[in-house]
Structure formats: C-alpha cells, structure tokens
PDB file with SEQRES, HELIX, SHEET and CRYST1 records, atoms N, CA, C and O in Angstrom:
SEQRES   1 A   68  MET GLY ASN ALA TYR GLY HIS ILE ALA LEU SER VAL ASP          
SEQRES   2 A   68  ASN ALA ALA GLU ALA CYS GLU ARG ILE ARG GLN ASN GLY          
SEQRES   3 A   68  GLY ASN VAL THR ARG GLU ALA GLY PRO VAL LYS GLY GLY          
SEQRES   4 A   68  SER THR ILE ILE ALA PHE VAL GLU ASP PRO ASP GLY TYR          
SEQRES   5 A   68  LYS ILE GLU LEU ILE GLU ALA LYS ASP ALA GLY ARG GLY          
SEQRES   6 A   68  LEU GLY ASN                                                  
HELIX    1 AA1 ALA A   15  GLN A   24  1                                  10    
SHEET    1 AA1 4 ILE A   8  VAL A  12  0                                        
SHEET    2 AA1 4 LYS A  53  GLU A  58  1                                        
SHEET    3 AA1 4 ILE A  42  GLU A  47 -1                                        
SHEET    4 AA1 4 ASN A  28  PRO A  35 -1                                        
CRYST1    1.000    1.000    1.000  90.00  90.00  90.00 P 1           1          
ATOM      1  N   MET A   1       9.844  40.485  22.597  1.00  0.00           N  
ATOM      2  CA  MET A   1       9.424  39.097  22.657  1.00  0.00           C  
ATOM      3  C   MET A   1       8.120  38.933  23.419  1.00  0.00           C  
ATOM      4  O   MET A   1       7.660  37.804  23.592  1.00  0.00           O  
ATOM      5  N   GLY A   2       7.538  39.965  23.858  1.00  0.00           N  
ATOM      6  CA  GLY A   2       6.306  39.842  24.618  1.00  0.00           C  
ATOM      7  C   GLY A   2       6.559  39.398  26.041  1.00  0.00           C  
ATOM      8  O   GLY A   2       7.681  39.494  26.538  1.00  0.00           O  
ATOM      9  N   ASN A   3       5.513  38.908  26.703  1.00  0.00           N  
ATOM     10  CA  ASN A   3       5.678  38.525  28.108  1.00  0.00           C  
ATOM     11  C   ASN A   3       5.726  37.015  28.309  1.00  0.00           C  
ATOM     12  O   ASN A   3       5.753  36.556  29.451  1.00  0.00           O  
ATOM     13  N   ALA A   4       5.738  36.228  27.231  1.00  0.00           N  
ATOM     14  CA  ALA A   4       5.799  34.777  27.360  1.00  0.00           C  
ATOM     15  C   ALA A   4       7.231  34.256  27.423  1.00  0.00           C  
ATOM     16  O   ALA A   4       7.448  33.080  27.714  1.00  0.00           O  
ATOM     17  N   TYR A   5       8.198  35.107  27.157  1.00  0.00           N  
ATOM     18  CA  TYR A   5       9.607  34.703  27.148  1.00  0.00           C  
ATOM     19  C   TYR A   5      10.139  34.654  28.562  1.00  0.00           C  
ATOM     20  O   TYR A   5      10.014  35.624  29.309  1.00  0.00           O  
ATOM     21  N   GLY A   6      10.740  33.516  28.942  1.00  0.00           N  
ATOM     22  CA  GLY A   6      11.377  33.397  30.251  1.00  0.00           C  
ATOM     23  C   GLY A   6      12.867  33.620  30.133  1.00  0.00           C  
ATOM     24  O   GLY A   6      13.387  34.647  30.568  1.00  0.00           O  
ATOM     25  N   HIS A   7      13.554  32.655  29.543  1.00  0.00           N  
ATOM     26  CA  HIS A   7      14.987  32.786  29.296  1.00  0.00           C  
ATOM     27  C   HIS A   7      15.421  31.718  28.301  1.00  0.00           C  
ATOM     28  O   HIS A   7      14.694  30.763  28.031  1.00  0.00           O  
ATOM     29  N   ILE A   8      16.603  31.899  27.773  1.00  0.00           N  
ATOM     30  CA  ILE A   8      17.224  30.913  26.895  1.00  0.00           C  
ATOM     31  C   ILE A   8      18.374  30.280  27.680  1.00  0.00           C  
ATOM     32  O   ILE A   8      18.976  30.931  28.533  1.00  0.00           O  
ATOM     33  N   ALA A   9      18.677  29.024  27.397  1.00  0.00           N  
ATOM     34  CA  ALA A   9      19.769  28.336  28.088  1.00  0.00           C  
ATOM     35  C   ALA A   9      20.807  27.872  27.076  1.00  0.00           C  
ATOM     36  O   ALA A   9      20.475  27.386  25.995  1.00  0.00           O  
ATOM     37  N   LEU A  10      22.068  28.034  27.453  1.00  0.00           N  
ATOM     38  CA  LEU A  10      23.190  27.631  26.613  1.00  0.00           C  
ATOM     39  C   LEU A  10      24.134  26.746  27.412  1.00  0.00           C  
ATOM     40  O   LEU A  10      24.362  26.988  28.597  1.00  0.00           O  
ATOM     41  N   SER A  11      24.680  25.732  26.774  1.00  0.00           N  
ATOM     42  CA  SER A  11      25.676  24.870  27.399  1.00  0.00           C  
ATOM     43  C   SER A  11      27.056  25.504  27.248  1.00  0.00           C  
ATOM     44  O   SER A  11      27.413  25.987  26.174  1.00  0.00           O  
ATOM     45  N   VAL A  12      27.822  25.497  28.331  1.00  0.00           N  
ATOM     46  CA  VAL A  12      29.192  26.023  28.313  1.00  0.00           C  
ATOM     47  C   VAL A  12      30.112  25.005  28.980  1.00  0.00           C  
ATOM     48  O   VAL A  12      29.669  24.194  29.792  1.00  0.00           O  
ATOM     49  N   ASP A  13      31.398  25.057  28.629  1.00  0.00           N  
ATOM     50  CA  ASP A  13      32.367  24.148  29.247  1.00  0.00           C  
ATOM     51  C   ASP A  13      32.628  24.500  30.704  1.00  0.00           C  
ATOM     52  O   ASP A  13      32.783  23.610  31.540  1.00  0.00           O  
ATOM     53  N   ASN A  14      32.679  25.804  31.015  1.00  0.00           N  
ATOM     54  CA  ASN A  14      32.996  26.262  32.365  1.00  0.00           C  
ATOM     55  C   ASN A  14      32.191  27.528  32.640  1.00  0.00           C  
ATOM     56  O   ASN A  14      32.492  28.586  32.088  1.00  0.00           O  
ATOM     57  N   ALA A  15      31.176  27.426  33.486  1.00  0.00           N  
ATOM     58  CA  ALA A  15      30.275  28.546  33.746  1.00  0.00           C  
ATOM     59  C   ALA A  15      30.985  29.714  34.426  1.00  0.00           C  
ATOM     60  O   ALA A  15      30.704  30.870  34.110  1.00  0.00           O  
ATOM     61  N   ALA A  16      31.896  29.434  35.351  1.00  0.00           N  
ATOM     62  CA  ALA A  16      32.608  30.516  36.047  1.00  0.00           C  
ATOM     63  C   ALA A  16      33.478  31.304  35.071  1.00  0.00           C  
ATOM     64  O   ALA A  16      33.509  32.534  35.122  1.00  0.00           O  
ATOM     65  N   GLU A  17      34.183  30.604  34.184  1.00  0.00           N  
ATOM     66  CA  GLU A  17      35.014  31.290  33.190  1.00  0.00           C  
ATOM     67  C   GLU A  17      34.156  32.086  32.214  1.00  0.00           C  
ATOM     68  O   GLU A  17      34.524  33.194  31.822  1.00  0.00           O  
ATOM     69  N   ALA A  18      33.015  31.527  31.823  1.00  0.00           N  
ATOM     70  CA  ALA A  18      32.113  32.245  30.922  1.00  0.00           C  
ATOM     71  C   ALA A  18      31.617  33.526  31.582  1.00  0.00           C  
ATOM     72  O   ALA A  18      31.550  34.569  30.932  1.00  0.00           O  
ATOM     73  N   CYS A  19      31.267  33.459  32.870  1.00  0.00           N  
ATOM     74  CA  CYS A  19      30.820  34.656  33.591  1.00  0.00           C  
ATOM     75  C   CYS A  19      31.921  35.708  33.626  1.00  0.00           C  
ATOM     76  O   CYS A  19      31.655  36.895  33.439  1.00  0.00           O  
ATOM     77  N   GLU A  20      33.138  35.283  33.860  1.00  0.00           N  
ATOM     78  CA  GLU A  20      34.256  36.228  33.920  1.00  0.00           C  
ATOM     79  C   GLU A  20      34.464  36.901  32.566  1.00  0.00           C  
ATOM     80  O   GLU A  20      34.671  38.113  32.506  1.00  0.00           O  
ATOM     81  N   ARG A  21      34.414  36.139  31.491  1.00  0.00           N  
ATOM     82  CA  ARG A  21      34.568  36.722  30.145  1.00  0.00           C  
ATOM     83  C   ARG A  21      33.441  37.704  29.845  1.00  0.00           C  
ATOM     84  O   ARG A  21      33.670  38.770  29.275  1.00  0.00           O  
ATOM     85  N   ILE A  22      32.232  37.338  30.230  1.00  0.00           N  
ATOM     86  CA  ILE A  22      31.082  38.219  30.013  1.00  0.00           C  
ATOM     87  C   ILE A  22      31.264  39.508  30.798  1.00  0.00           C  
ATOM     88  O   ILE A  22      31.032  40.597  30.273  1.00  0.00           O  
ATOM     89  N   ARG A  23      31.681  39.389  32.057  1.00  0.00           N  
ATOM     90  CA  ARG A  23      31.903  40.567  32.903  1.00  0.00           C  
ATOM     91  C   ARG A  23      33.013  41.454  32.332  1.00  0.00           C  
ATOM     92  O   ARG A  23      32.875  42.677  32.317  1.00  0.00           O  
ATOM     93  N   GLN A  24      34.112  40.852  31.863  1.00  0.00           N  
ATOM     94  CA  GLN A  24      35.232  41.612  31.298  1.00  0.00           C  
ATOM     95  C   GLN A  24      34.828  42.390  30.052  1.00  0.00           C  
ATOM     96  O   GLN A  24      35.450  43.395  29.707  1.00  0.00           O  
ATOM     97  N   ASN A  25      33.784  41.921  29.383  1.00  0.00           N  
ATOM     98  CA  ASN A  25      33.311  42.585  28.175  1.00  0.00           C  
ATOM     99  C   ASN A  25      32.098  43.471  28.437  1.00  0.00           C  
ATOM    100  O   ASN A  25      31.373  43.836  27.512  1.00  0.00           O  
ATOM    101  N   GLY A  26      31.884  43.815  29.712  1.00  0.00           N  
ATOM    102  CA  GLY A  26      30.826  44.750  30.072  1.00  0.00           C  
ATOM    103  C   GLY A  26      29.464  44.123  30.280  1.00  0.00           C  
ATOM    104  O   GLY A  26      28.470  44.836  30.413  1.00  0.00           O  
ATOM    105  N   GLY A  27      29.400  42.796  30.311  1.00  0.00           N  
ATOM    106  CA  GLY A  27      28.126  42.113  30.501  1.00  0.00           C  
ATOM    107  C   GLY A  27      27.682  42.108  31.954  1.00  0.00           C  
ATOM    108  O   GLY A  27      28.455  42.430  32.857  1.00  0.00           O  
ATOM    109  N   ASN A  28      26.434  41.741  32.163  1.00  0.00           N  
ATOM    110  CA  ASN A  28      25.836  41.743  33.488  1.00  0.00           C  
ATOM    111  C   ASN A  28      25.584  40.308  33.951  1.00  0.00           C  
ATOM    112  O   ASN A  28      24.756  39.604  33.374  1.00  0.00           O  
ATOM    113  N   VAL A  29      26.294  39.878  34.986  1.00  0.00           N  
ATOM    114  CA  VAL A  29      26.095  38.559  35.589  1.00  0.00           C  
ATOM    115  C   VAL A  29      25.104  38.740  36.732  1.00  0.00           C  
ATOM    116  O   VAL A  29      25.374  39.483  37.675  1.00  0.00           O  
ATOM    117  N   THR A  30      23.954  38.063  36.653  1.00  0.00           N  
ATOM    118  CA  THR A  30      22.923  38.230  37.679  1.00  0.00           C  
ATOM    119  C   THR A  30      22.904  37.094  38.697  1.00  0.00           C  
ATOM    120  O   THR A  30      22.342  37.247  39.781  1.00  0.00           O  
ATOM    121  N   ARG A  31      23.507  35.961  38.362  1.00  0.00           N  
ATOM    122  CA  ARG A  31      23.675  34.850  39.308  1.00  0.00           C  
ATOM    123  C   ARG A  31      25.016  34.212  39.001  1.00  0.00           C  
ATOM    124  O   ARG A  31      25.240  33.695  37.907  1.00  0.00           O  
ATOM    125  N   GLU A  32      25.893  34.255  39.972  1.00  0.00           N  
ATOM    126  CA  GLU A  32      27.224  33.672  39.796  1.00  0.00           C  
ATOM    127  C   GLU A  32      27.126  32.165  39.596  1.00  0.00           C  
ATOM    128  O   GLU A  32      26.149  31.539  40.008  1.00  0.00           O  
ATOM    129  N   ALA A  33      28.129  31.597  38.973  1.00  0.00           N  
ATOM    130  CA  ALA A  33      28.166  30.162  38.730  1.00  0.00           C  
ATOM    131  C   ALA A  33      28.166  29.397  40.047  1.00  0.00           C  
ATOM    132  O   ALA A  33      28.916  29.722  40.968  1.00  0.00           O  
ATOM    133  N   GLY A  34      27.330  28.394  40.123  1.00  0.00           N  
ATOM    134  CA  GLY A  34      27.242  27.554  41.306  1.00  0.00           C  
ATOM    135  C   GLY A  34      26.217  26.459  41.084  1.00  0.00           C  
ATOM    136  O   GLY A  34      25.481  26.485  40.098  1.00  0.00           O  
ATOM    137  N   PRO A  35      26.164  25.494  41.998  1.00  0.00           N  
ATOM    138  CA  PRO A  35      25.242  24.373  41.816  1.00  0.00           C  
ATOM    139  C   PRO A  35      23.781  24.795  41.962  1.00  0.00           C  
ATOM    140  O   PRO A  35      23.445  25.707  42.718  1.00  0.00           O  
ATOM    141  N   VAL A  36      22.927  24.101  41.213  1.00  0.00           N  
ATOM    142  CA  VAL A  36      21.499  24.337  41.367  1.00  0.00           C  
ATOM    143  C   VAL A  36      21.086  23.864  42.757  1.00  0.00           C  
ATOM    144  O   VAL A  36      21.724  22.985  43.337  1.00  0.00           O  
ATOM    145  N   LYS A  37      20.031  24.443  43.277  1.00  0.00           N  
ATOM    146  CA  LYS A  37      19.555  24.073  44.604  1.00  0.00           C  
ATOM    147  C   LYS A  37      19.195  22.587  44.631  1.00  0.00           C  
ATOM    148  O   LYS A  37      18.371  22.121  43.844  1.00  0.00           O  
ATOM    149  N   GLY A  38      19.818  21.862  45.539  1.00  0.00           N  
ATOM    150  CA  GLY A  38      19.542  20.445  45.705  1.00  0.00           C  
ATOM    151  C   GLY A  38      20.175  19.548  44.657  1.00  0.00           C  
ATOM    152  O   GLY A  38      19.814  18.376  44.544  1.00  0.00           O  
ATOM    153  N   GLY A  39      21.124  20.090  43.881  1.00  0.00           N  
ATOM    154  CA  GLY A  39      21.742  19.285  42.833  1.00  0.00           C  
ATOM    155  C   GLY A  39      23.211  19.596  42.677  1.00  0.00           C  
ATOM    156  O   GLY A  39      23.808  20.278  43.511  1.00  0.00           O  
ATOM    157  N   SER A  40      23.787  19.093  41.607  1.00  0.00           N  
ATOM    158  CA  SER A  40      25.213  19.306  41.385  1.00  0.00           C  
ATOM    159  C   SER A  40      25.516  20.004  40.060  1.00  0.00           C  
ATOM    160  O   SER A  40      26.660  20.386  39.815  1.00  0.00           O  
ATOM    161  N   THR A  41      24.511  20.175  39.206  1.00  0.00           N  
ATOM    162  CA  THR A  41      24.726  20.863  37.937  1.00  0.00           C  
ATOM    163  C   THR A  41      25.060  22.324  38.204  1.00  0.00           C  
ATOM    164  O   THR A  41      24.366  22.995  38.968  1.00  0.00           O  
ATOM    165  N   ILE A  42      26.127  22.816  37.572  1.00  0.00           N  
ATOM    166  CA  ILE A  42      26.563  24.200  37.753  1.00  0.00           C  
ATOM    167  C   ILE A  42      25.863  25.080  36.720  1.00  0.00           C  
ATOM    168  O   ILE A  42      25.906  24.804  35.521  1.00  0.00           O  
ATOM    169  N   ILE A  43      25.216  26.146  37.205  1.00  0.00           N  
ATOM    170  CA  ILE A  43      24.553  27.093  36.318  1.00  0.00           C  
ATOM    171  C   ILE A  43      24.927  28.517  36.710  1.00  0.00           C  
ATOM    172  O   ILE A  43      25.464  28.760  37.791  1.00  0.00           O  
ATOM    173  N   ALA A  44      24.637  29.441  35.821  1.00  0.00           N  
ATOM    174  CA  ALA A  44      24.784  30.871  36.082  1.00  0.00           C  
ATOM    175  C   ALA A  44      23.742  31.575  35.230  1.00  0.00           C  
ATOM    176  O   ALA A  44      23.220  30.998  34.276  1.00  0.00           O  
ATOM    177  N   PHE A  45      23.439  32.823  35.573  1.00  0.00           N  
ATOM    178  CA  PHE A  45      22.536  33.633  34.763  1.00  0.00           C  
ATOM    179  C   PHE A  45      23.208  34.947  34.423  1.00  0.00           C  
ATOM    180  O   PHE A  45      23.872  35.562  35.258  1.00  0.00           O  
ATOM    181  N   VAL A  46      23.022  35.364  33.180  1.00  0.00           N  
ATOM    182  CA  VAL A  46      23.518  36.656  32.703  1.00  0.00           C  
ATOM    183  C   VAL A  46      22.380  37.333  31.952  1.00  0.00           C  
ATOM    184  O   VAL A  46      21.363  36.709  31.650  1.00  0.00           O  
ATOM    185  N   GLU A  47      22.562  38.619  31.652  1.00  0.00           N  
ATOM    186  CA  GLU A  47      21.585  39.351  30.856  1.00  0.00           C  
ATOM    187  C   GLU A  47      22.245  39.898  29.610  1.00  0.00           C  
ATOM    188  O   GLU A  47      23.397  40.329  29.640  1.00  0.00           O  
ATOM    189  N   ASP A  48      21.502  39.878  28.509  1.00  0.00           N  
ATOM    190  CA  ASP A  48      22.021  40.486  27.289  1.00  0.00           C  
ATOM    191  C   ASP A  48      21.804  42.000  27.369  1.00  0.00           C  
ATOM    192  O   ASP A  48      21.182  42.473  28.321  1.00  0.00           O  
ATOM    193  N   PRO A  49      22.297  42.772  26.396  1.00  0.00           N  
ATOM    194  CA  PRO A  49      22.160  44.234  26.462  1.00  0.00           C  
ATOM    195  C   PRO A  49      20.716  44.731  26.540  1.00  0.00           C  
ATOM    196  O   PRO A  49      20.473  45.844  27.004  1.00  0.00           O  
ATOM    197  N   ASP A  50      19.754  43.914  26.088  1.00  0.00           N  
ATOM    198  CA  ASP A  50      18.344  44.302  26.161  1.00  0.00           C  
ATOM    199  C   ASP A  50      17.678  43.839  27.450  1.00  0.00           C  
ATOM    200  O   ASP A  50      16.487  44.078  27.651  1.00  0.00           O  
ATOM    201  N   GLY A  51      18.436  43.176  28.327  1.00  0.00           N  
ATOM    202  CA  GLY A  51      17.903  42.723  29.604  1.00  0.00           C  
ATOM    203  C   GLY A  51      17.302  41.328  29.587  1.00  0.00           C  
ATOM    204  O   GLY A  51      16.728  40.892  30.584  1.00  0.00           O  
ATOM    205  N   TYR A  52      17.425  40.614  28.459  1.00  0.00           N  
ATOM    206  CA  TYR A  52      16.907  39.251  28.410  1.00  0.00           C  
ATOM    207  C   TYR A  52      17.829  38.310  29.179  1.00  0.00           C  
ATOM    208  O   TYR A  52      19.053  38.424  29.112  1.00  0.00           O  
ATOM    209  N   LYS A  53      17.217  37.372  29.915  1.00  0.00           N  
ATOM    210  CA  LYS A  53      17.981  36.446  30.746  1.00  0.00           C  
ATOM    211  C   LYS A  53      18.520  35.288  29.914  1.00  0.00           C  
ATOM    212  O   LYS A  53      17.832  34.748  29.048  1.00  0.00           O  
ATOM    213  N   ILE A  54      19.769  34.923  30.198  1.00  0.00           N  
ATOM    214  CA  ILE A  54      20.422  33.791  29.552  1.00  0.00           C  
ATOM    215  C   ILE A  54      21.003  32.907  30.649  1.00  0.00           C  
ATOM    216  O   ILE A  54      21.782  33.372  31.482  1.00  0.00           O  
ATOM    217  N   GLU A  55      20.625  31.643  30.646  1.00  0.00           N  
ATOM    218  CA  GLU A  55      21.146  30.675  31.610  1.00  0.00           C  
ATOM    219  C   GLU A  55      22.335  29.961  30.983  1.00  0.00           C  
ATOM    220  O   GLU A  55      22.263  29.495  29.846  1.00  0.00           O  
ATOM    221  N   LEU A  56      23.409  29.882  31.721  1.00  0.00           N  
ATOM    222  CA  LEU A  56      24.592  29.139  31.299  1.00  0.00           C  
ATOM    223  C   LEU A  56      24.620  27.842  32.094  1.00  0.00           C  
ATOM    224  O   LEU A  56      24.629  27.868  33.325  1.00  0.00           O  
ATOM    225  N   ILE A  57      24.634  26.715  31.405  1.00  0.00           N  
ATOM    226  CA  ILE A  57      24.635  25.406  32.058  1.00  0.00           C  
ATOM    227  C   ILE A  57      25.959  24.723  31.768  1.00  0.00           C  
ATOM    228  O   ILE A  57      26.315  24.495  30.611  1.00  0.00           O  
ATOM    229  N   GLU A  58      26.684  24.400  32.829  1.00  0.00           N  
ATOM    230  CA  GLU A  58      27.968  23.725  32.668  1.00  0.00           C  
ATOM    231  C   GLU A  58      27.708  22.257  32.352  1.00  0.00           C  
ATOM    232  O   GLU A  58      27.016  21.562  33.097  1.00  0.00           O  
ATOM    233  N   ALA A  59      28.264  21.802  31.252  1.00  0.00           N  
ATOM    234  CA  ALA A  59      28.000  20.440  30.793  1.00  0.00           C  
ATOM    235  C   ALA A  59      29.302  19.707  30.516  1.00  0.00           C  
ATOM    236  O   ALA A  59      29.590  19.366  29.369  1.00  0.00           O  
ATOM    237  N   LYS A  60      30.082  19.465  31.544  1.00  0.00           N  
ATOM    238  CA  LYS A  60      31.379  18.807  31.381  1.00  0.00           C  
ATOM    239  C   LYS A  60      31.248  17.389  30.845  1.00  0.00           C  
ATOM    240  O   LYS A  60      32.149  16.910  30.157  1.00  0.00           O  
ATOM    241  N   ASP A  61      30.150  16.707  31.144  1.00  0.00           N  
ATOM    242  CA  ASP A  61      29.986  15.325  30.710  1.00  0.00           C  
ATOM    243  C   ASP A  61      29.067  15.190  29.504  1.00  0.00           C  
ATOM    244  O   ASP A  61      28.692  14.073  29.145  1.00  0.00           O  
ATOM    245  N   ALA A  62      28.699  16.288  28.877  1.00  0.00           N  
ATOM    246  CA  ALA A  62      27.819  16.218  27.708  1.00  0.00           C  
ATOM    247  C   ALA A  62      28.481  15.382  26.621  1.00  0.00           C  
ATOM    248  O   ALA A  62      29.660  15.569  26.320  1.00  0.00           O  
ATOM    249  N   GLY A  63      27.741  14.484  26.049  1.00  0.00           N  
ATOM    250  CA  GLY A  63      28.272  13.647  24.984  1.00  0.00           C  
ATOM    251  C   GLY A  63      28.920  12.362  25.454  1.00  0.00           C  
ATOM    252  O   GLY A  63      29.229  11.500  24.631  1.00  0.00           O  
ATOM    253  N   ARG A  64      29.135  12.206  26.732  1.00  0.00           N  
ATOM    254  CA  ARG A  64      29.753  10.975  27.232  1.00  0.00           C  
ATOM    255  C   ARG A  64      28.835   9.794  26.920  1.00  0.00           C  
ATOM    256  O   ARG A  64      27.627   9.865  27.142  1.00  0.00           O  
ATOM    257  N   GLY A  65      29.396   8.741  26.420  1.00  0.00           N  
ATOM    258  CA  GLY A  65      28.609   7.571  26.060  1.00  0.00           C  
ATOM    259  C   GLY A  65      28.106   7.602  24.628  1.00  0.00           C  
ATOM    260  O   GLY A  65      27.400   6.687  24.202  1.00  0.00           O  
ATOM    261  N   LEU A  66      28.454   8.628  23.886  1.00  0.00           N  
ATOM    262  CA  LEU A  66      28.019   8.738  22.498  1.00  0.00           C  
ATOM    263  C   LEU A  66      29.180   8.457  21.557  1.00  0.00           C  
ATOM    264  O   LEU A  66      29.348   9.141  20.548  1.00  0.00           O  
ATOM    265  N   GLY A  67      29.966   7.466  21.883  1.00  0.00           N  
ATOM    266  CA  GLY A  67      31.097   7.114  21.041  1.00  0.00           C  
ATOM    267  C   GLY A  67      32.352   7.896  21.370  1.00  0.00           C  
ATOM    268  O   GLY A  67      33.330   7.828  20.627  1.00  0.00           O  
ATOM    269  N   ASN A  68      32.345   8.643  22.477  1.00  0.00           N  
ATOM    270  CA  ASN A  68      33.526   9.423  22.889  1.00  0.00           C  
ATOM    271  C   ASN A  68      34.451   8.578  23.731  1.00  0.00           C  
ATOM    272  O   ASN A  68      35.496   9.057  24.171  1.00  0.00           O  
TER     273      ASN A  68                                                      
END                                                                             
C-alpha cells in the first residue's frame, strides 16, 4: 500500500470481545480496548497478518435516532 496508508477503522459491538477473539485466533492486539484519551469512545488496535493496523471502534449507540 505504499507509505501513505495509516490504518483502517471498523465498528464493532464490543471491542474487548473482538480483541479476545482475534487473540484466540492467533492475531496480534497492539492496543487493548479502552477509552480514547480525553474521551469515552472505546477503541482498540490490532494488526493483520501483513502488519497493517486496524482500529476497532466500539459503537454501542450507532444508529440510535435513525428510527430504532
């Protein structure tokens, strides 16, 4: 991907559970699930087999107010 790629971000229901599943399947968790600095959004970082960074963003309230 060259050197312009930073990371990709994915929404998950539970970042801690996602990290555990990734770890159980041999994945590499580089930042455990926890709140962002100065905020309350829960994030985690993992790496794919090629070493690319993937951010997991916990979005428990995603979609609220959209007819739910």
